N, CA, C and O atoms as a MOPAC input file, in Angstrom:
PM7 MOZYME 1SCF
protein

 N    -25.27600 1     0.97000 1    -4.20200 1
 C    -25.43700 1     1.54100 1    -5.52800 1
 C    -25.83000 1     3.01700 1    -5.44000 1
 O    -25.36000 1     3.85700 1    -6.20700 1
 N    -26.71200 1     3.30000 1    -4.47300 1
 C    -27.17000 1     4.68300 1    -4.32000 1
 C    -26.01800 1     5.59800 1    -3.90700 1
 O    -25.92000 1     6.72900 1    -4.38300 1
 N    -25.15300 1     5.11100 1    -3.02600 1
 C    -24.01800 1     5.92600 1    -2.58000 1
 C    -23.07000 1     6.23100 1    -3.73800 1
 O    -22.52800 1     7.33300 1    -3.83100 1
 N    -22.87700 1     5.26000 1    -4.60900 1
 C    -22.00200 1     5.47500 1    -5.76200 1
 C    -22.58900 1     6.55400 1    -6.67200 1
 O    -21.86400 1     7.42100 1    -7.16100 1
 N    -23.89600 1     6.49900 1    -6.89600 1
 C    -24.53700 1     7.50900 1    -7.73700 1
 C    -24.45000 1     8.90300 1    -7.10800 1
 O    -24.23700 1     9.89200 1    -7.80900 1
 N    -24.61500 1     8.97600 1    -5.78900 1
 C    -24.50400 1    10.27900 1    -5.11300 1
 C    -23.08800 1    10.84100 1    -5.20300 1
 O    -22.90700 1    12.04100 1    -5.40900 1
 N    -22.10000 1     9.98800 1    -5.05100 1
 C    -20.70700 1    10.42900 1    -5.16600 1
 C    -20.42600 1    10.89600 1    -6.59600 1
 O    -19.80500 1    11.93900 1    -6.80100 1
 N    -20.88400 1    10.12500 1    -7.57700 1
 C    -20.69900 1    10.49600 1    -8.96900 1
 C    -21.38400 1    11.82100 1    -9.29100 1
 O    -20.81100 1    12.66200 1    -9.98500 1
 N    -22.58700 1    12.01100 1    -8.80100 1
 C    -23.30400 1    13.26600 1    -9.01400 1
 C    -22.57200 1    14.43600 1    -8.36000 1
 O    -22.48800 1    15.51800 1    -8.94300 1
 N    -22.04700 1    14.23100 1    -7.16900 1
 C    -21.29300 1    15.28900 1    -6.48600 1
 C    -20.04300 1    15.67200 1    -7.26500 1
 O    -19.70600 1    16.85200 1    -7.35400 1
 N    -19.36300 1    14.69800 1    -7.82200 1
 C    -18.15600 1    14.97100 1    -8.60600 1
 C    -18.51300 1    15.75900 1    -9.86800 1
 O    -17.81300 1    16.70400 1   -10.23000 1
 N    -19.59500 1    15.37200 1   -10.53200 1
 C    -20.00600 1    16.06600 1   -11.75900 1
 C    -20.39700 1    17.50600 1   -11.46100 1
 O    -20.00900 1    18.41800 1   -12.19000 1
 N    -21.16700 1    17.71700 1   -10.39000 1
 C    -21.57500 1    19.08000 1   -10.01800 1
 C    -20.35000 1    19.91700 1    -9.67300 1
 O    -20.27100 1    21.08500 1   -10.05200 1
 N    -19.39600 1    19.33100 1    -8.95900 1
 C    -18.17100 1    20.05500 1    -8.60200 1
 C    -17.37800 1    20.43400 1    -9.84900 1
 O    -16.89000 1    21.55900 1    -9.95600 1
 N    -17.24700 1    19.50400 1   -10.79100 1
 C    -16.50700 1    19.80700 1   -12.02400 1
 C    -17.18500 1    20.90000 1   -12.84200 1
 O    -16.51100 1    21.77000 1   -13.39400 1
 N    -18.50900 1    20.86300 1   -12.92500 1
 C    -19.22800 1    21.89600 1   -13.66900 1
 C    -19.02700 1    23.26100 1   -13.00800 1
 O    -18.81900 1    24.26400 1   -13.69000 1
 N    -19.09000 1    23.28800 1   -11.68800 1
 C    -18.90800 1    24.56200 1   -10.97900 1
 C    -17.49100 1    25.10700 1   -11.14100 1
 O    -17.31000 1    26.31700 1   -11.27400 1
 N    -16.49400 1    24.24200 1   -11.13300 1
 C    -15.10400 1    24.68000 1   -11.27000 1
 C    -14.84700 1    25.20900 1   -12.68300 1
 O    -14.11400 1    26.18400 1   -12.85400 1
 N    -15.44000 1    24.57700 1   -13.69000 1
 C    -15.20700 1    24.98300 1   -15.07400 1
 C    -15.94500 1    26.26700 1   -15.45600 1
 O    -15.61900 1    26.87100 1   -16.47900 1
 N    -16.91800 1    26.69500 1   -14.67100 1
 C    -17.71600 1    27.88200 1   -15.00900 1
 C    -17.51100 1    28.97400 1   -13.95600 1
 O    -18.42300 1    29.31000 1   -13.20200 1
 N    -16.30600 1    29.51000 1   -13.92600 1
 C    -15.98300 1    30.50900 1   -12.90300 1
 C    -16.18700 1    31.95000 1   -13.37700 1
 O    -15.99100 1    32.87500 1   -12.58900 1
 N    -16.56700 1    32.16700 1   -14.61700 1
 C    -16.75200 1    33.53300 1   -15.12200 1
 C    -17.99400 1    34.17400 1   -14.50900 1
 O    -18.85300 1    33.48800 1   -13.95500 1
 N    -18.07300 1    35.48500 1   -14.61600 1
 C    -19.24200 1    36.20100 1   -14.10700 1
 C    -20.20700 1    36.48100 1   -15.24800 1
 O    -19.81300 1    36.63600 1   -16.40400 1
 N    -21.48100 1    36.54000 1   -14.88700 1
 C    -22.52100 1    36.79900 1   -15.88500 1
 C    -23.42400 1    37.91600 1   -15.37200 1
 O    -23.55000 1    38.13400 1   -14.16700 1
 N    -24.04700 1    38.61800 1   -16.31800 1
 C    -25.00200 1    39.65900 1   -15.96600 1
 C    -26.37000 1    39.03300 1   -15.76000 1
 O    -26.81900 1    38.21700 1   -16.56600 1
 N    -27.02500 1    39.41800 1   -14.68200 1
 C    -28.35400 1    38.90200 1   -14.35900 1
 C    -29.35000 1    40.04700 1   -14.48000 1
 O    -29.12500 1    41.14000 1   -13.95900 1
 N    -30.45400 1    39.78300 1   -15.17400 1
 C    -31.52600 1    40.76700 1   -15.28300 1
 C    -32.86200 1    40.04600 1   -15.11800 1
 O    -33.75900 1    40.16900 1   -15.95100 1
 N    -32.97300 1    39.29600 1   -14.03300 1
 C    -34.17700 1    38.51700 1   -13.79300 1
 C    -35.12600 1    39.30400 1   -12.90200 1
 O    -36.09000 1    39.88800 1   -13.39600 1
 N    -34.87800 1    39.32900 1   -11.62400 1
 C    -35.66300 1    40.15300 1   -10.69300 1
 C    -34.89600 1    41.42100 1   -10.32100 1
 O    -35.47700 1    42.48700 1   -10.11900 1
 N    -33.58700 1    41.27200 1   -10.23800 1
 C    -32.70700 1    42.40500 1    -9.96900 1
 C    -31.58400 1    42.37100 1   -11.00100 1
 O    -31.29100 1    41.32900 1   -11.58800 1
 N    -30.96900 1    43.51300 1   -11.20700 1
 C    -29.84700 1    43.57400 1   -12.13100 1
 C    -28.55500 1    43.46600 1   -11.34500 1
 O    -28.42900 1    44.02800 1   -10.25700 1
 N    -27.61000 1    42.75200 1   -11.89300 1
 C    -26.33200 1    42.62900 1   -11.22100 1
 C    -25.44900 1    41.60700 1   -11.89800 1
 O    -25.80500 1    41.04800 1   -12.93500 1
 N    -24.30100 1    41.36900 1   -11.30500 1
 C    -23.36300 1    40.37500 1   -11.80700 1
 C    -23.19400 1    39.31000 1   -10.73100 1
 O    -23.17000 1    39.60300 1    -9.53600 1
 N    -23.07900 1    38.07300 1   -11.18500 1
 C    -22.90400 1    36.95500 1   -10.25600 1
 C    -22.01000 1    35.92400 1   -10.94000 1
 O    -21.99500 1    35.81600 1   -12.16600 1
 N    -21.27300 1    35.17600 1   -10.13800 1
 C    -20.44800 1    34.10500 1   -10.68600 1
 C    -21.36800 1    33.00600 1   -11.22200 1
 O    -22.35700 1    32.63800 1   -10.58700 1
 N    -21.02700 1    32.49800 1   -12.38700 1
 C    -21.87100 1    31.50200 1   -13.04300 1
 C    -21.99000 1    30.22600 1   -12.20800 1
 O    -23.04700 1    29.59600 1   -12.19400 1
 N    -20.91700 1    29.83900 1   -11.51400 1
 C    -20.98500 1    28.62100 1   -10.72000 1
 C    -21.97900 1    28.75600 1    -9.57600 1
 O    -22.61800 1    27.77900 1    -9.18700 1
 N    -22.11300 1    29.97800 1    -9.02900 1
 C    -23.09900 1    30.19400 1    -7.96300 1
 C    -24.52600 1    30.06200 1    -8.49900 1
 O    -25.40800 1    29.50000 1    -7.85100 1
 N    -24.71500 1    30.59300 1    -9.68900 1
 C    -26.03600 1    30.51600 1   -10.31900 1
 C    -26.40000 1    29.06500 1   -10.64200 1
 O    -27.51900 1    28.62600 1   -10.37600 1
 N    -25.44900 1    28.32900 1   -11.21500 1
 C    -25.69200 1    26.92400 1   -11.53800 1
 C    -25.95600 1    26.10000 1   -10.28100 1
 O    -26.85600 1    25.26000 1   -10.26200 1
 N    -25.18000 1    26.33900 1    -9.24300 1
 C    -25.35000 1    25.59600 1    -7.99900 1
 C    -26.68800 1    25.92400 1    -7.34500 1
 O    -27.33000 1    25.04000 1    -6.77600 1
 N    -27.11100 1    27.17500 1    -7.41700 1
 C    -28.40600 1    27.57200 1    -6.84700 1
 C    -29.54700 1    26.85600 1    -7.54600 1
 O    -30.44600 1    26.33200 1    -6.88700 1
 N    -29.52300 1    26.82800 1    -8.87300 1
 C    -30.59200 1    26.16000 1    -9.60200 1
 C    -30.54200 1    24.64400 1    -9.42000 1
 O    -31.58800 1    23.99400 1    -9.42200 1
 N    -29.36500 1    24.07800 1    -9.26500 1
 C    -29.26000 1    22.64100 1    -8.99500 1
 C    -29.87900 1    22.30000 1    -7.64100 1
 O    -30.62500 1    21.32800 1    -7.52300 1
 N    -29.57400 1    23.08900 1    -6.63700 1
 C    -30.13600 1    22.85200 1    -5.29900 1
 C    -31.65200 1    23.03300 1    -5.31400 1
 O    -32.37900 1    22.24500 1    -4.70900 1
 N    -32.12900 1    24.06500 1    -5.99800 1
 C    -33.57600 1    24.27200 1    -6.08500 1
 C    -34.25900 1    23.09800 1    -6.80000 1
 O    -35.34000 1    22.67700 1    -6.38800 1
 N    -33.65500 1    22.57300 1    -7.84700 1
 C    -34.20700 1    21.41900 1    -8.55400 1
 C    -34.21600 1    20.17100 1    -7.69400 1
 O    -35.16200 1    19.38500 1    -7.74700 1
 N    -33.16900 1    19.98100 1    -6.90200 1
 C    -33.10300 1    18.83700 1    -6.00700 1
 C    -34.19300 1    18.91400 1    -4.94900 1
 O    -34.84900 1    17.91600 1    -4.65200 1
 N    -34.38400 1    20.09300 1    -4.38400 1
 C    -35.43400 1    20.27000 1    -3.36800 1
 C    -36.80700 1    20.03700 1    -3.98700 1
 O    -37.65700 1    19.39000 1    -3.37500 1
 N    -37.03200 1    20.55000 1    -5.17900 1
 C    -38.31200 1    20.37300 1    -5.87000 1
 C    -38.58200 1    18.89000 1    -6.13500 1
 O    -39.69900 1    18.42000 1    -5.92200 1
 N    -37.56700 1    18.14900 1    -6.60100 1
 C    -37.72700 1    16.71900 1    -6.85700 1
 C    -38.00000 1    15.96400 1    -5.56500 1
 O    -38.81200 1    15.03900 1    -5.54700 1
 N    -37.33000 1    16.35000 1    -4.48200 1
 C    -37.55300 1    15.70200 1    -3.19000 1
 C    -38.98200 1    15.93200 1    -2.71500 1
 O    -39.61400 1    15.01500 1    -2.19100 1
 N    -39.49900 1    17.14300 1    -2.89300 1
 C    -40.87400 1    17.43600 1    -2.48100 1
 C    -41.88000 1    16.65900 1    -3.32400 1
 O    -42.88500 1    16.18000 1    -2.79800 1
 N    -41.62500 1    16.52800 1    -4.62000 1
 C    -42.52500 1    15.74500 1    -5.47200 1
 C    -42.50900 1    14.27500 1    -5.09300 1
 O    -43.55200 1    13.62300 1    -5.07100 1
 N    -41.33900 1    13.75900 1    -4.79900 1
 C    -41.21500 1    12.35500 1    -4.40800 1
 C    -41.93500 1    12.10000 1    -3.10000 1
 O    -42.57000 1    11.05900 1    -2.92900 1
 N    -41.84200 1    13.04100 1    -2.17700 1
 C    -42.52400 1    12.88700 1    -0.88700 1
 C    -44.02300 1    12.87600 1    -1.03300 1
 O    -44.70000 1    12.12500 1    -0.33100 1
 N    -44.57000 1    13.68800 1    -1.92600 1
 C    -46.01700 1    13.71800 1    -2.09900 1
 C    -46.50600 1    12.44700 1    -2.78500 1
 O    -47.59600 1    11.97200 1    -2.46800 1
 N    -45.73700 1    11.88100 1    -3.71500 1
 C    -46.12700 1    10.63700 1    -4.36000 1
 C    -46.11100 1     9.48800 1    -3.36100 1
 O    -46.97500 1     8.61300 1    -3.40700 1
 N    -45.14000 1     9.48600 1    -2.46800 1
 C    -45.05600 1     8.43100 1    -1.46800 1
 C    -46.25600 1     8.50400 1    -0.52900 1
 O    -46.81100 1     7.47300 1    -0.14900 1
 N    -46.65600 1     9.70600 1    -0.15600 1
 C    -47.79900 1     9.88100 1     0.72700 1
 C    -49.07400 1     9.40500 1     0.03700 1
 O    -49.89800 1     8.73600 1     0.66100 1
 N    -49.25100 1     9.74200 1    -1.24800 1
 C    -50.42400 1     9.29600 1    -1.98800 1
 C    -50.43300 1     7.77900 1    -2.10400 1
 O    -51.49500 1     7.16400 1    -2.01100 1
 N    -49.27200 1     7.16200 1    -2.30600 1
 C    -49.19000 1     5.71400 1    -2.42600 1
 C    -49.59600 1     5.06000 1    -1.10900 1
 O    -50.28500 1     4.04000 1    -1.12000 1
 N    -49.18600 1     5.62100 1     0.01400 1
 C    -49.55800 1     5.06900 1     1.31400 1
 C    -51.06000 1     5.18500 1     1.53400 1
 O    -51.66300 1     4.28000 1     2.11100 1
 N    -51.68000 1     6.27600 1     1.08900 1
 C    -53.12000 1     6.42400 1     1.24200 1
 C    -53.85300 1     5.37700 1     0.41900 1
 O    -54.81900 1     4.78400 1     0.89800 1
 N    -53.40700 1     5.13700 1    -0.82000 1
 C    -54.04400 1     4.12400 1    -1.66600 1
 C    -53.86200 1     2.73500 1    -1.06700 1
 O    -54.77600 1     1.91300 1    -1.12700 1
 N    -52.69400 1     2.46200 1    -0.49200 1
 C    -52.43800 1     1.16900 1     0.11300 1
 C    -53.35400 1     0.96400 1     1.31300 1
 O    -53.87600 1    -0.13200 1     1.51600 1
 N    -53.55100 1     2.01000 1     2.10700 1
 C    -54.42300 1     1.89600 1     3.26400 1
 C    -55.86200 1     1.60700 1     2.83900 1
 O    -56.54600 1     0.81200 1     3.48300 1
 N    -56.31800 1     2.23000 1     1.78400 1
 C    -57.67500 1     1.98300 1     1.28400 1
 C    -57.77600 1     0.55200 1     0.77500 1
 O    -58.78600 1    -0.11400 1     1.00000 1
 N    -56.73900 1     0.07100 1     0.09000 1
 C    -56.74600 1    -1.28600 1    -0.44400 1
 C    -56.73600 1    -2.29700 1     0.69200 1
 O    -57.43500 1    -3.30800 1     0.61600 1
 N    -55.95700 1    -2.04700 1     1.75000 1
 C    -55.90000 1    -2.95700 1     2.88700 1
 C    -57.25800 1    -3.06900 1     3.57000 1
 O    -57.65500 1    -4.15900 1     3.98200 1
 N    -57.96600 1    -1.96300 1     3.69300 1
 C    -59.27800 1    -2.00200 1     4.31100 1
 C    -60.25500 1    -2.80100 1     3.46500 1
 O    -61.10600 1    -3.50800 1     4.00600 1
 N    -60.14600 1    -2.70000 1     2.14600 1
 C    -61.07700 1    -3.42100 1     1.28900 1
 C    -60.75800 1    -4.91100 1     1.27700 1
 O    -61.65200 1    -5.70600 1     0.98600 1
 N    -59.52000 1    -5.33300 1     1.58200 1
 C    -59.18100 1    -6.74900 1     1.63200 1
 C    -59.87900 1    -7.44600 1     2.79000 1
 O    -60.22100 1    -8.62400 1     2.69100 1
 N    -60.09200 1    -6.72600 1     3.88900 1
 C    -60.75500 1    -7.33200 1     5.03100 1
 C    -62.18800 1    -7.71600 1     4.69400 1
 O    -62.70300 1    -8.70000 1     5.22400 1
 N    -62.82200 1    -6.97600 1     3.84500 1
 C    -64.20100 1    -7.24800 1     3.45000 1
 C    -64.28100 1    -8.31700 1     2.37700 1
 O    -65.36700 1    -8.81800 1     2.08600 1
 N    -63.16300 1    -8.67100 1     1.79000 1
 C    -63.13700 1    -9.60200 1     0.67300 1
 C    -63.28000 1   -11.02100 1     1.20400 1
 O    -62.51400 1   -11.42800 1     2.07700 1
 N    -64.22900 1   -11.76900 1     0.70300 1
 C    -64.49700 1   -13.10700 1     1.20200 1
 C    -63.99600 1   -14.19500 1     0.26700 1
 O    -64.27900 1   -15.37000 1     0.50200 1
 N    -63.28200 1   -13.85900 1    -0.75600 1
 C    -62.78900 1   -14.85000 1    -1.70000 1
 C    -63.51800 1   -14.70400 1    -3.02100 1
 O    -64.40400 1   -13.86300 1    -3.17200 1
 N    -63.13200 1   -15.53400 1    -3.97000 1
 C    -63.77200 1   -15.43000 1    -5.28300 1
 C    -65.23600 1   -15.85300 1    -5.20800 1
 O    -65.58200 1   -16.86000 1    -4.59000 1
 N    -66.05300 1   -15.08300 1    -5.83300 1
 C    -67.47700 1   -15.38700 1    -5.86300 1
 C    -67.71600 1   -16.46200 1    -6.91500 1
 O    -67.33700 1   -16.31600 1    -8.07700 1
 N    -68.33600 1   -17.51500 1    -6.49100 1
 C    -68.63900 1   -18.60600 1    -7.40300 1
 C    -69.96800 1   -18.33400 1    -8.08900 1
 O    -70.85400 1   -17.69200 1    -7.52400 1
 N    -70.09400 1   -18.82600 1    -9.30300 1
 C    -71.33900 1   -18.66300 1   -10.04100 1
 C    -72.30700 1   -19.80900 1    -9.75400 1
 O    -73.40900 1   -19.87000 1   -10.29900 1
 N    -71.86900 1   -20.69800 1    -8.89600 1
 C    -72.73000 1   -21.83700 1    -8.55900 1
 C    -73.81000 1   -21.43000 1    -7.57200 1
 O    -73.59600 1   -20.59200 1    -6.69700 1
 N    -74.93600 1   -22.02200 1    -7.72800 1
 C    -76.01000 1   -21.78600 1    -6.76800 1
 C    -75.79600 1   -22.69300 1    -5.55200 1
 O    -74.94500 1   -23.58200 1    -5.57900 1
 N    -76.55900 1   -22.46700 1    -4.50400 1
 C    -76.44700 1   -23.28900 1    -3.30500 1
 C    -76.79800 1   -24.74300 1    -3.61000 1
 O    -76.16800 1   -25.65100 1    -3.06900 1
 N    -77.78300 1   -24.97700 1    -4.45800 1
 C    -78.17200 1   -26.32600 1    -4.81400 1
 C    -77.03500 1   -27.05500 1    -5.51700 1
 O    -76.78700 1   -28.23300 1    -5.25600 1
 N    -76.33900 1   -26.34300 1    -6.41800 1
 C    -75.21300 1   -26.94900 1    -7.13400 1
 C    -74.07500 1   -27.28800 1    -6.17000 1
 O    -73.45600 1   -28.34500 1    -6.29000 1
 N    -73.80100 1   -26.40700 1    -5.22800 1
 C    -72.76100 1   -26.68500 1    -4.24700 1
 C    -73.10400 1   -27.90700 1    -3.40500 1
 O    -72.23600 1   -28.73000 1    -3.11400 1
 N    -74.38300 1   -28.02600 1    -3.00800 1
 C    -74.81600 1   -29.19400 1    -2.22800 1
 C    -74.65900 1   -30.46900 1    -3.05100 1
 O    -74.26100 1   -31.50400 1    -2.51500 1
 N    -74.96500 1   -30.40800 1    -4.34000 1
 C    -74.87200 1   -31.56700 1    -5.20900 1
 C    -73.41300 1   -32.00600 1    -5.36300 1
 O    -73.12900 1   -33.20400 1    -5.36900 1
 N    -72.48600 1   -31.05000 1    -5.48800 1
 C    -71.08000 1   -31.36700 1    -5.69200 1
 C    -70.40000 1   -31.85500 1    -4.41600 1
 O    -69.38300 1   -32.54500 1    -4.49300 1
 N    -70.93000 1   -31.51900 1    -3.26100 1
 C    -70.24600 1   -31.91200 1    -2.02800 1
 C    -70.74400 1   -33.21700 1    -1.47400 1
 O    -70.25900 1   -33.67300 1    -0.43900 1

């Protein structure tokens, strides 16, 4: 399923780049002219890298929380009963 989505995304990005071949004036950090497809592709790649970095940091945080939870399970002795020792002796 993931491969199909990647192929579909690649086709869409390619079609957008092919349809936007005109040049545009840029006045962001420097002044100049650039092909619109190059600008769109640059921002798409930057967004993909940014999303990948965010996903990596969330995965790392999840692993840290899992490690803390695993350590606390070792200390867990089961559900605490509200019965006193005398009540347990009576029931057994």
